[in-house]
N, C-alpha and C positions, 0 to 999 in steps of 0.2 A: 503494499501498500503506500502510497506518494507519499511528502510530505504535505499538510495545506495550508493554506497562510492566509492571512489577512486582508492583506492587498499586497500588489508586486512594490506597492509605495512603501507602505512599513517597513518592507524587507529592505527594500534599497535606504530608505532613511534608516534605521532602528538597527538595522539583522534582527526583525521580531518572526518567529514565527510558530503558528498555532501548535499547541501539543497535542496530537490528536488523543481524543477519549478515552479507546480504547490502552493505549500505553499511558494517562493518567491510572486509571480502575487497577493497569498491571501492572503497577510504581508503587500504588497501595492497596491494594488487595492481602499483601504479606504483612504492612500496620493490622491490621484489623483489631487484633490485642490491644494495641494501644490506642485504638479508637475509641477502641468501647473503654480505657478508661476517662472519668468524667476531669482527672485533671492536669492529664496528658496537653504536653503543647508540639509546635506545628512549627518548621518554619524553611518558607523557600526563601530563598537568598538571593537568587537570580532571580528571579519573580518579574514578569511584563504581563498578561494576562491575566494572570492570578489563576492561571487555569488546575490549580494543584493543587492551591488555596479552597478555592468556589466548593472542590471533590470534595474535601478533608472539612469543610466548612457542613454541608448537605452528610456528611456521615456524622458526625458529632452530632448533629442536629436530629438526627434523624434515632441516634440512640439514647438521646434523653425524652423523644416524645411523648412516653406514656408518662415522665416522672413530671414533667413540667410542660400543663397543655397548651399555653400558650407561646407562639412561636418566639416574638418578640425578645419575650424573657431567657424563652435560649439561643435564643443568637445573641444579642449584648452579651454574656462572658467571653461567648465564645469569639468572638471577633475582639474582644478586646480585651483577655486575657492570654486563649492560646493558640492564636496561629499570627506571625509573624513574616512578616516578608521585605524585600528591599532591593531596591535596581535601582539604576539611572533616574532620577525624577522624570527627565525629559520622557524617559521611552517608557512608563509605569502608566498601566492603561487600568482607570476605576475598576473597583471589583463588585463583583455583579455575584447574585447568590440569586 
């Protein structure tokens, strides 16, 4: 399967290439025990599109669903205390869940 890109212009400007969802899942599947831990933290030191962090957030959110029915109450601690992404500010895209 070929690489997916957001746009040829973003690749030219920033070298950004979208990580396909199946690759993100393959990277995160071995970490299932960690995403089950409520206190686990995750870092993506080269985050651009936040694909990995968004998928981690979704997995953490799903695990907490039965404990905390209010999604906003689940997401706030996840995004403020459990996820860390860093990249060149010019290249970083806003995180979307």
